[in-house]
PQR file of N, CA, C, O and H, with PARSE charges and radii, in Angstrom:
ATOM      1  N   MET A   1     -63.387 -59.175-152.947 -0.4000 1.5000
ATOM      2  CA  MET A   1     -62.533 -58.850-151.498 -0.0000 2.0000
ATOM      3  C   MET A   1     -61.630 -60.179-151.166  0.5500 1.7000
ATOM      4  O   MET A   1     -62.037 -61.337-151.069 -0.5500 1.4000
ATOM      5  N   ASP A   2     -60.387 -59.725-151.030 -0.4000 1.5000
ATOM      6  CA  ASP A   2     -59.526 -60.945-150.869 -0.0000 2.0000
ATOM      7  C   ASP A   2     -60.189 -61.510-149.259  0.5500 1.7000
ATOM      8  O   ASP A   2     -61.141 -61.095-148.597 -0.5500 1.4000
ATOM      9  H   ASP A   2     -60.056 -58.784-151.109  0.4000 1.0000
ATOM     10  N   SER A   3     -59.121 -62.717-149.001 -0.4000 1.5000
ATOM     11  CA  SER A   3     -59.700 -62.779-147.849 -0.0000 2.0000
ATOM     12  C   SER A   3     -58.218 -62.284-146.613  0.5500 1.7000
ATOM     13  O   SER A   3     -57.716 -62.455-145.502 -0.5500 1.4000
ATOM     14  H   SER A   3     -58.348 -63.054-149.538  0.4000 1.0000
ATOM     15  N   ASP A   4     -58.183 -61.987-147.169 -0.4000 1.5000
ATOM     16  CA  ASP A   4     -57.236 -60.554-146.205 -0.0000 2.0000
ATOM     17  C   ASP A   4     -58.485 -59.674-146.020  0.5500 1.7000
ATOM     18  O   ASP A   4     -58.854 -59.751-144.848 -0.5500 1.4000
ATOM     19  H   ASP A   4     -58.591 -61.848-148.071  0.4000 1.0000
ATOM     20  N   GLU A   5     -59.251 -58.883-146.741 -0.4000 1.5000
ATOM     21  CA  GLU A   5     -60.047 -58.419-146.173 -0.0000 2.0000
ATOM     22  C   GLU A   5     -61.449 -59.085-145.351  0.5500 1.7000
ATOM     23  O   GLU A   5     -61.942 -58.736-144.278 -0.5500 1.4000
ATOM     24  H   GLU A   5     -58.951 -58.820-147.693  0.4000 1.0000
ATOM     25  N   THR A   6     -61.777 -59.934-146.092 -0.4000 1.5000
ATOM     26  CA  THR A   6     -62.641 -60.609-145.234 -0.0000 2.0000
ATOM     27  C   THR A   6     -61.847 -60.606-143.571  0.5500 1.7000
ATOM     28  O   THR A   6     -62.131 -59.975-142.553 -0.5500 1.4000
ATOM     29  H   THR A   6     -61.377 -60.217-146.964  0.4000 1.0000
ATOM     30  N   LYS A   7     -60.966 -61.422-143.812 -0.4000 1.5000
ATOM     31  CA  LYS A   7     -60.948 -61.509-142.324 -0.0000 2.0000
ATOM     32  C   LYS A   7     -60.554 -60.472-141.538  0.5500 1.7000
ATOM     33  O   LYS A   7     -60.471 -60.806-140.356 -0.5500 1.4000
ATOM     34  H   LYS A   7     -60.736 -61.934-144.639  0.4000 1.0000
ATOM     35  N   VAL A   8     -60.174 -58.892-141.845 -0.4000 1.5000
ATOM     36  CA  VAL A   8     -60.008 -58.057-140.813 -0.0000 2.0000
ATOM     37  C   VAL A   8     -61.836 -57.321-140.856  0.5500 1.7000
ATOM     38  O   VAL A   8     -62.266 -56.829-139.813 -0.5500 1.4000
ATOM     39  H   VAL A   8     -60.241 -58.621-142.805  0.4000 1.0000
ATOM     40  N   VAL A   9     -62.589 -57.337-141.922 -0.4000 1.5000
ATOM     41  CA  VAL A   9     -64.000 -57.595-141.579 -0.0000 2.0000
ATOM     42  C   VAL A   9     -64.747 -58.267-140.279  0.5500 1.7000
ATOM     43  O   VAL A   9     -65.479 -57.672-139.487 -0.5500 1.4000
ATOM     44  H   VAL A   9     -62.240 -57.737-142.769  0.4000 1.0000
ATOM     45  N   LEU A  10     -64.408 -59.551-140.260 -0.4000 1.5000
ATOM     46  CA  LEU A  10     -64.678 -61.020-139.709 -0.0000 2.0000
ATOM     47  C   LEU A  10     -63.962 -60.011-138.029  0.5500 1.7000
ATOM     48  O   LEU A  10     -64.648 -59.589-137.098 -0.5500 1.4000
ATOM     49  H   LEU A  10     -63.814 -60.034-140.903  0.4000 1.0000
ATOM     50  N   ALA A  11     -62.428 -59.906-138.194 -0.4000 1.5000
ATOM     51  CA  ALA A  11     -61.923 -59.743-136.915 -0.0000 2.0000
ATOM     52  C   ALA A  11     -62.696 -58.517-135.478  0.5500 1.7000
ATOM     53  O   ALA A  11     -62.786 -58.500-134.250 -0.5500 1.4000
ATOM     54  H   ALA A  11     -61.871 -60.249-138.950  0.4000 1.0000
ATOM     55  N   LYS A  12     -63.139 -57.561-136.801 -0.4000 1.5000
ATOM     56  CA  LYS A  12     -63.957 -56.159-136.373 -0.0000 2.0000
ATOM     57  C   LYS A  12     -64.964 -56.615-135.447  0.5500 1.7000
ATOM     58  O   LYS A  12     -65.053 -56.477-134.227 -0.5500 1.4000
ATOM     59  H   LYS A  12     -63.066 -57.575-137.798  0.4000 1.0000
ATOM     60  N   LYS A  13     -65.875 -57.320-136.486 -0.4000 1.5000
ATOM     61  CA  LYS A  13     -67.119 -57.691-135.615 -0.0000 2.0000
ATOM     62  C   LYS A  13     -67.024 -58.559-134.414  0.5500 1.7000
ATOM     63  O   LYS A  13     -67.731 -58.446-133.413 -0.5500 1.4000
ATOM     64  H   LYS A  13     -65.803 -57.432-137.477  0.4000 1.0000
ATOM     65  N   LEU A  14     -65.889 -59.618-134.645 -0.4000 1.5000
ATOM     66  CA  LEU A  14     -65.902 -60.836-133.720 -0.0000 2.0000
ATOM     67  C   LEU A  14     -64.971 -59.855-132.153  0.5500 1.7000
ATOM     68  O   LEU A  14     -64.701 -60.263-131.024 -0.5500 1.4000
ATOM     69  H   LEU A  14     -65.315 -59.709-135.458  0.4000 1.0000
ATOM     70  N   HIS A  15     -64.730 -58.500-132.818 -0.4000 1.5000
ATOM     71  CA  HIS A  15     -64.432 -58.262-131.475 -0.0000 2.0000
ATOM     72  C   HIS A  15     -65.196 -57.518-130.700  0.5500 1.7000
ATOM     73  O   HIS A  15     -64.998 -57.528-129.485 -0.5500 1.4000
ATOM     74  H   HIS A  15     -64.949 -58.168-133.736  0.4000 1.0000
ATOM     75  N   ALA A  16     -66.147 -56.784-131.230 -0.4000 1.5000
ATOM     76  CA  ALA A  16     -66.872 -55.779-131.206 -0.0000 2.0000
ATOM     77  C   ALA A  16     -67.940 -56.834-130.275  0.5500 1.7000
ATOM     78  O   ALA A  16     -68.727 -56.170-129.600 -0.5500 1.4000
ATOM     79  H   ALA A  16     -66.308 -56.776-132.217  0.4000 1.0000
ATOM     80  N   ASP A  17     -68.078 -58.108-130.145 -0.4000 1.5000
ATOM     81  CA  ASP A  17     -68.908 -59.006-129.623 -0.0000 2.0000
ATOM     82  C   ASP A  17     -68.028 -59.065-128.849  0.5500 1.7000
ATOM     83  O   ASP A  17     -66.877 -59.326-129.198 -0.5500 1.4000
ATOM     84  H   ASP A  17     -67.438 -58.648-130.692  0.4000 1.0000
ATOM     85  N   LYS A  18     -68.477 -58.766-127.263 -0.4000 1.5000
ATOM     86  CA  LYS A  18     -67.702 -58.864-126.561 -0.0000 2.0000
ATOM     87  C   LYS A  18     -67.690 -60.273-126.000  0.5500 1.7000
ATOM     88  O   LYS A  18     -66.591 -60.715-125.665 -0.5500 1.4000
ATOM     89  H   LYS A  18     -69.412 -58.553-126.979  0.4000 1.0000
ATOM     90  N   SER A  19     -68.797 -61.061-125.846 -0.4000 1.5000
ATOM     91  CA  SER A  19     -68.757 -62.441-125.183 -0.0000 2.0000
ATOM     92  C   SER A  19     -67.339 -62.798-125.383  0.5500 1.7000
ATOM     93  O   SER A  19     -66.552 -62.973-124.453 -0.5500 1.4000
ATOM     94  H   SER A  19     -69.690 -60.702-126.118  0.4000 1.0000
ATOM     95  N   LEU A  20     -66.908 -62.946-127.222 -0.4000 1.5000
ATOM     96  CA  LEU A  20     -65.386 -64.133-127.611 -0.0000 2.0000
ATOM     97  C   LEU A  20     -64.660 -63.280-126.730  0.5500 1.7000
ATOM     98  O   LEU A  20     -64.981 -62.106-126.549 -0.5500 1.4000
ATOM     99  H   LEU A  20     -67.548 -62.804-127.978  0.4000 1.0000
ATOM    100  N   GLY A  21     -63.769 -63.789-126.224 -0.4000 1.5000
ATOM    101  CA  GLY A  21     -62.295 -63.654-126.053 -0.0000 2.0000
ATOM    102  C   GLY A  21     -61.491 -63.539-127.466  0.5500 1.7000
ATOM    103  O   GLY A  21     -61.960 -63.896-128.546 -0.5500 1.4000
ATOM    104  H   GLY A  21     -63.509 -64.743-126.371  0.4000 1.0000
ATOM    105  N   ILE A  22     -59.965 -62.879-127.231 -0.4000 1.5000
ATOM    106  CA  ILE A  22     -59.292 -62.632-128.280 -0.0000 2.0000
ATOM    107  C   ILE A  22     -58.674 -63.607-128.939  0.5500 1.7000
ATOM    108  O   ILE A  22     -58.235 -63.531-130.086 -0.5500 1.4000
ATOM    109  H   ILE A  22     -59.584 -62.589-126.353  0.4000 1.0000
ATOM    110  N   ASP A  23     -58.624 -64.836-127.978 -0.4000 1.5000
ATOM    111  CA  ASP A  23     -57.524 -65.448-128.570 -0.0000 2.0000
ATOM    112  C   ASP A  23     -58.784 -66.434-129.168  0.5500 1.7000
ATOM    113  O   ASP A  23     -58.227 -67.151-129.999 -0.5500 1.4000
ATOM    114  H   ASP A  23     -58.981 -64.897-127.045  0.4000 1.0000
ATOM    115  N   ASP A  24     -60.187 -66.782-129.121 -0.4000 1.5000
ATOM    116  CA  ASP A  24     -60.996 -67.138-130.024 -0.0000 2.0000
ATOM    117  C   ASP A  24     -61.345 -66.543-130.652  0.5500 1.7000
ATOM    118  O   ASP A  24     -62.275 -66.864-131.393 -0.5500 1.4000
ATOM    119  H   ASP A  24     -60.640 -66.200-128.445  0.4000 1.0000
ATOM    120  N   VAL A  25     -60.641 -65.103-130.681 -0.4000 1.5000
ATOM    121  CA  VAL A  25     -61.417 -64.569-132.174 -0.0000 2.0000
ATOM    122  C   VAL A  25     -60.218 -65.143-133.188  0.5500 1.7000
ATOM    123  O   VAL A  25     -60.520 -65.470-134.336 -0.5500 1.4000
ATOM    124  H   VAL A  25     -59.885 -64.843-130.079  0.4000 1.0000
ATOM    125  N   CYS A  26     -59.046 -65.232-132.778 -0.4000 1.5000
ATOM    126  CA  CYS A  26     -57.514 -65.537-133.087 -0.0000 2.0000
ATOM    127  C   CYS A  26     -57.862 -66.901-133.498  0.5500 1.7000
ATOM    128  O   CYS A  26     -57.620 -67.075-134.692 -0.5500 1.4000
ATOM    129  H   CYS A  26     -58.801 -64.966-131.846  0.4000 1.0000
ATOM    130  N   ASN A  27     -58.559 -68.367-132.645 -0.4000 1.5000
ATOM    131  CA  ASN A  27     -58.681 -69.114-132.844 -0.0000 2.0000
ATOM    132  C   ASN A  27     -59.591 -69.601-134.768  0.5500 1.7000
ATOM    133  O   ASN A  27     -59.457 -70.314-135.763 -0.5500 1.4000
ATOM    134  H   ASN A  27     -58.755 -68.226-131.675  0.4000 1.0000
ATOM    135  N   THR A  28     -60.319 -68.721-134.239 -0.4000 1.5000
ATOM    136  CA  THR A  28     -61.355 -68.816-135.720 -0.0000 2.0000
ATOM    137  C   THR A  28     -60.814 -68.363-136.413  0.5500 1.7000
ATOM    138  O   THR A  28     -60.410 -69.193-137.228 -0.5500 1.4000
ATOM    139  H   THR A  28     -60.428 -68.142-133.431  0.4000 1.0000
ATOM    140  N   LEU A  29     -60.434 -67.167-136.678 -0.4000 1.5000
ATOM    141  CA  LEU A  29     -59.678 -67.204-137.898 -0.0000 2.0000
ATOM    142  C   LEU A  29     -58.778 -67.530-138.322  0.5500 1.7000
ATOM    143  O   LEU A  29     -58.726 -67.114-139.480 -0.5500 1.4000
ATOM    144  H   LEU A  29     -60.763 -66.493-136.016  0.4000 1.0000
ATOM    145  N   ARG A  30     -57.724 -68.225-138.002 -0.4000 1.5000
ATOM    146  CA  ARG A  30     -57.193 -68.954-137.808 -0.0000 2.0000
ATOM    147  C   ARG A  30     -55.906 -67.805-137.851  0.5500 1.7000
ATOM    148  O   ARG A  30     -54.885 -68.317-138.311 -0.5500 1.4000
ATOM    149  H   ARG A  30     -57.766 -68.562-137.062  0.4000 1.0000
ATOM    150  N   ILE A  31     -55.740 -66.282-137.444 -0.4000 1.5000
ATOM    151  CA  ILE A  31     -53.988 -65.776-137.062 -0.0000 2.0000
ATOM    152  C   ILE A  31     -53.449 -65.780-135.719  0.5500 1.7000
ATOM    153  O   ILE A  31     -54.017 -66.534-134.929 -0.5500 1.4000
ATOM    154  H   ILE A  31     -56.569 -65.866-137.071  0.4000 1.0000
ATOM    155  N   SER A  32     -52.423 -65.064-135.270 -0.4000 1.5000
ATOM    156  CA  SER A  32     -51.878 -64.755-134.200 -0.0000 2.0000
ATOM    157  C   SER A  32     -52.273 -63.511-133.788  0.5500 1.7000
ATOM    158  O   SER A  32     -52.892 -62.701-134.479 -0.5500 1.4000
ATOM    159  H   SER A  32     -51.961 -64.452-135.911  0.4000 1.0000
ATOM    160  N   ARG A  33     -51.741 -63.297-132.130 -0.4000 1.5000
ATOM    161  CA  ARG A  33     -52.909 -61.927-131.865 -0.0000 2.0000
ATOM    162  C   ARG A  33     -52.379 -60.489-132.426  0.5500 1.7000
ATOM    163  O   ARG A  33     -53.158 -59.611-132.797 -0.5500 1.4000
ATOM    164  H   ARG A  33     -51.239 -63.955-131.569  0.4000 1.0000
ATOM    165  N   SER A  34     -51.009 -60.358-132.443 -0.4000 1.5000
ATOM    166  CA  SER A  34     -50.141 -59.563-133.155 -0.0000 2.0000
ATOM    167  C   SER A  34     -51.127 -59.100-134.442  0.5500 1.7000
ATOM    168  O   SER A  34     -51.341 -57.904-134.639 -0.5500 1.4000
ATOM    169  H   SER A  34     -50.376 -61.071-132.142  0.4000 1.0000
ATOM    170  N   THR A  35     -51.740 -60.200-135.348 -0.4000 1.5000
ATOM    171  CA  THR A  35     -51.722 -60.311-136.907 -0.0000 2.0000
ATOM    172  C   THR A  35     -53.585 -59.129-136.577  0.5500 1.7000
ATOM    173  O   THR A  35     -54.006 -58.216-137.287 -0.5500 1.4000
ATOM    174  H   THR A  35     -51.566 -61.172-135.188  0.4000 1.0000
ATOM    175  N   PHE A  36     -54.451 -59.929-134.788 -0.4000 1.5000
ATOM    176  CA  PHE A  36     -55.589 -59.402-134.816 -0.0000 2.0000
ATOM    177  C   PHE A  36     -55.319 -57.810-135.034  0.5500 1.7000
ATOM    178  O   PHE A  36     -55.604 -57.006-135.922 -0.5500 1.4000
ATOM    179  H   PHE A  36     -54.109 -60.671-134.211  0.4000 1.0000
ATOM    180  N   TYR A  37     -54.391 -57.729-133.359 -0.4000 1.5000
ATOM    181  CA  TYR A  37     -54.546 -56.396-133.411 -0.0000 2.0000
ATOM    182  C   TYR A  37     -54.208 -55.572-134.558  0.5500 1.7000
ATOM    183  O   TYR A  37     -54.781 -54.491-134.691 -0.5500 1.4000
ATOM    184  H   TYR A  37     -54.160 -58.382-132.638  0.4000 1.0000
ATOM    185  N   ARG A  38     -53.271 -55.991-135.472 -0.4000 1.5000
ATOM    186  CA  ARG A  38     -53.014 -54.951-136.812 -0.0000 2.0000
ATOM    187  C   ARG A  38     -54.465 -54.980-136.924  0.5500 1.7000
ATOM    188  O   ARG A  38     -55.214 -54.047-136.633 -0.5500 1.4000
ATOM    189  H   ARG A  38     -52.805 -56.869-135.364  0.4000 1.0000
ATOM    190  N   TYR A  39     -54.727 -55.866-137.268 -0.4000 1.5000
ATOM    191  CA  TYR A  39     -55.951 -55.736-138.176 -0.0000 2.0000
ATOM    192  C   TYR A  39     -57.362 -55.055-137.455  0.5500 1.7000
ATOM    193  O   TYR A  39     -58.290 -54.822-138.230 -0.5500 1.4000
ATOM    194  H   TYR A  39     -54.119 -56.624-137.505  0.4000 1.0000
ATOM    195  N   VAL A  40     -57.529 -54.770-136.183 -0.4000 1.5000
ATOM    196  CA  VAL A  40     -58.860 -53.992-135.367 -0.0000 2.0000
ATOM    197  C   VAL A  40     -58.089 -52.558-135.545  0.5500 1.7000
ATOM    198  O   VAL A  40     -58.775 -51.563-135.310 -0.5500 1.4000
ATOM    199  H   VAL A  40     -56.775 -54.959-135.553  0.4000 1.0000
ATOM    200  N   ARG A  41     -57.161 -52.422-135.813 -0.4000 1.5000
ATOM    201  CA  ARG A  41     -56.133 -51.299-135.381 -0.0000 2.0000
ATOM    202  C   ARG A  41     -56.380 -50.098-137.281  0.5500 1.7000
ATOM    203  O   ARG A  41     -56.068 -48.912-137.383 -0.5500 1.4000
ATOM    204  H   ARG A  41     -56.604 -53.231-136.004  0.4000 1.0000
ATOM    205  N   LEU A  42     -56.933 -50.895-138.306 -0.4000 1.5000
ATOM    206  CA  LEU A  42     -57.185 -50.348-139.611 -0.0000 2.0000
ATOM    207  C   LEU A  42     -58.138 -49.999-139.600  0.5500 1.7000
ATOM    208  O   LEU A  42     -58.615 -49.472-140.605 -0.5500 1.4000
ATOM    209  H   LEU A  42     -57.187 -51.859-138.224  0.4000 1.0000
TER
END
């Protein structure tokens, strides 16, 4: 699994955890909001 796939999986898990905001997830994974939304849609 490459790092992008790992980030996609992590983004989905962190997004499912409603205690974290989108900005927190983006900062943790070092991705932009647009990338976050693209990952969550996959």
